[in-house]
C-alpha positions in Angstrom: -9.7 21.5 -20.3 -6.3 22.4 -22.2 -4.3 21.3 -19.1 -6.0 18.0 -18.9 -5.7 17.3 -22.7 -2.0 18.3 -22.6 -1.4 15.9 -19.7 -3.2 13.1 -21.8 -1.1 13.8 -24.8 2.3 13.9 -22.7 1.3 10.5 -21.2 0.6 9.1 -24.7 3.6 10.6 -26.3 6.3 9.4 -23.9 5.3 9.8 -20.4 6.3 6.3 -19.1 7.3 4.5 -16.0 10.7 4.1 -17.6 11.5 7.7 -17.2 12.6 9.4 -14.0 10.0 9.8 -11.2 11.5 12.9 -9.7 12.4 11.2 -6.4 14.5 8.2 -7.7 18.2 8.6 -7.4 19.6 9.1 -10.9 23.0 7.5 -12.2 24.3 9.1 -15.3 26.3 7.1 -17.7 28.8 9.3 -19.5 31.7 8.6 -21.9 34.1 8.3 -18.9 31.9 6.2 -16.7 28.9 6.2 -14.2 28.2 8.9 -11.7 27.8 8.6 -8.9 29.4 5.2 -8.5 27.2 4.4 -5.4 23.6 5.5 -4.7 21.3 4.8 -1.8 17.6 4.0 -2.1 15.0 2.9 0.4 13.3 -0.6 0.2 10.4 -0.1 -2.2 12.4 2.5 -4.2 13.9 2.5 -7.7 17.1 4.1 -9.4 17.0 5.9 -12.9 19.8 5.4 -15.2 20.4 8.1 -17.7 22.6 7.6 -20.8 24.4 10.8 -22.0 27.1 9.0 -23.7 27.3 8.9 -27.4 27.0 5.0 -27.5 24.5 2.4 -25.9 25.0 1.0 -22.8 23.0 -2.1 -21.3 22.9 -2.1 -17.6 22.7 -5.3 -15.8 22.9 -6.8 -12.2 26.0 -8.7 -11.1 27.5 -11.2 -11.3 28.7 -10.6 -14.8 27.6 -13.7 -16.5 24.4 -14.5 -14.5 23.0 -11.2 -13.6 21.0 -12.7 -10.6 22.0 -10.7 -7.6 19.4 -8.0 -7.9 17.1 -8.7 -10.8 15.4 -5.2 -10.5 18.5 -3.8 -12.1 17.9 -5.8 -15.2 14.6 -3.8 -15.9 16.9 -1.0 -17.1 18.2 -2.9 -20.1 19.6 -1.3 -23.2 19.8 2.5 -23.1 20.6 4.3 -26.3 22.1 7.8 -26.1 19.7 10.2 -24.5 17.5 7.5 -23.0 16.6 7.0 -19.2 15.1 4.0 -17.7 14.3 2.9 -14.1 15.0 -0.2 -12.4 12.4 -2.4 -11.0 11.4 -2.0 -7.2 14.1 -3.1 -4.7 12.3 -5.3 -2.3 15.2 -6.6 -0.1 17.8 -4.4 2.0 21.2 -5.1 0.6 24.0 -3.9 -1.7 23.6 -4.5 -5.3 26.3 -4.4 -7.9 25.7 -3.5 -11.5 27.8 -3.3 -14.7 27.3 -2.5 -18.4 26.6 -5.9 -20.2 28.2 -4.4 -23.4 31.4 -3.9 -21.7 31.5 -6.3 -18.7 34.9 -6.3 -17.7 35.6 -2.5 -17.7 35.3 -1.0 -14.1 34.4 2.4 -15.6 30.8 1.3 -16.0 30.3 -0.6 -12.8 28.7 0.5 -9.5 26.6 -0.1 -6.4 23.1 0.4 -5.3 22.7 0.3 -1.5 19.1 -0.6 -0.7 18.3 0.4 3.0 
């Protein structure tokens, strides 16, 4: 009973589909950039972004001004320091570029997600 109640409280207090699933590749955002710069995920998968930097980052799909190549990336959105969010589900095999919308022209916060 205690285990069930504890699980219910955890789900209500922050267990969310935006956090890492445990099987998603994770891209970490630091003060010096993203790591790794490229990850691979199967069709039907997601990628989790974790912000360990001291400032917010907003991860978006390429191209820079349109954000239309891989809309699933746009589900990450704004990440404040310490936050993690997952992309939507990738439904098509392709290579998806992403960037930090708050600093679009800096290659430090750009990378690729290869959907296989």
